C-alpha positions in Angstrom: 4.6 13.5 -3.1 1.6 11.4 -4.0 -0.2 11.5 -7.3 -3.6 10.0 -7.5 -4.8 8.8 -11.0 -7.7 7.0 -12.4 -7.8 3.2 -12.1 -8.2 2.9 -15.8 -5.2 5.1 -16.7 -2.7 3.5 -19.1 0.3 5.6 -18.3 2.4 6.5 -15.3 2.5 10.3 -14.5 5.6 11.8 -16.0 7.2 12.6 -12.6 6.3 9.2 -11.2 8.6 6.2 -11.1 6.1 3.5 -10.1 2.5 3.0 -9.3 1.4 1.5 -6.0 -2.0 -0.3 -5.7 -3.7 0.0 -2.3 -4.5 -3.6 -1.3 -6.3 -3.0 2.0 -7.0 -1.0 5.1 -6.6 -3.1 8.3 -6.8 -2.8 12.0 -3.2 -2.6 13.3 -2.0 -5.8 14.9 -1.2 -6.0 18.6 2.3 -5.1 19.6 4.7 -8.0 19.1 2.4 -9.8 16.6 4.1 -11.3 13.6 2.0 -9.9 10.8 2.5 -8.8 7.1 0.3 -7.3 4.5 -1.4 -9.8 2.2 0.6 -10.0 -1.0 1.1 -12.4 -3.9 4.1 -14.7 -4.0 7.2 -12.7 -4.4 5.3 -9.5 -4.5 6.8 -6.4 -2.8 4.6 -4.5 -0.5 4.7 -1.4 1.6 2.6 -0.3 4.5 1.9 2.8 6.6 0.4 3.2 10.0 -2.5 5.7 10.0 -5.3 6.8 12.3 -2.9 7.4 15.2 -1.4 3.9 14.8 -4.7 2.1 15.0 -4.9 1.2 11.3 -2.6 0.1 8.5 -2.8 0.8 4.8 -1.1 -1.9 2.6 0.1 -1.3 -1.0 1.9 -3.3 -3.6 3.6 -2.4 -6.9 1.1 -2.3 -9.7 
């Protein structure tokens, strides 16, 4: 389940364990391309293919 909260919120929703910040929405790379989501040094990130695999949403721990 996903909970969306205000960007100026100062608390994590009670049922939530972490907050992910959406870093970007990108065109999916060509098959076989070595690509990762932009992230800070040592920052963990997650990504999801959307738009029938044509796009990627990147997120990192807030």
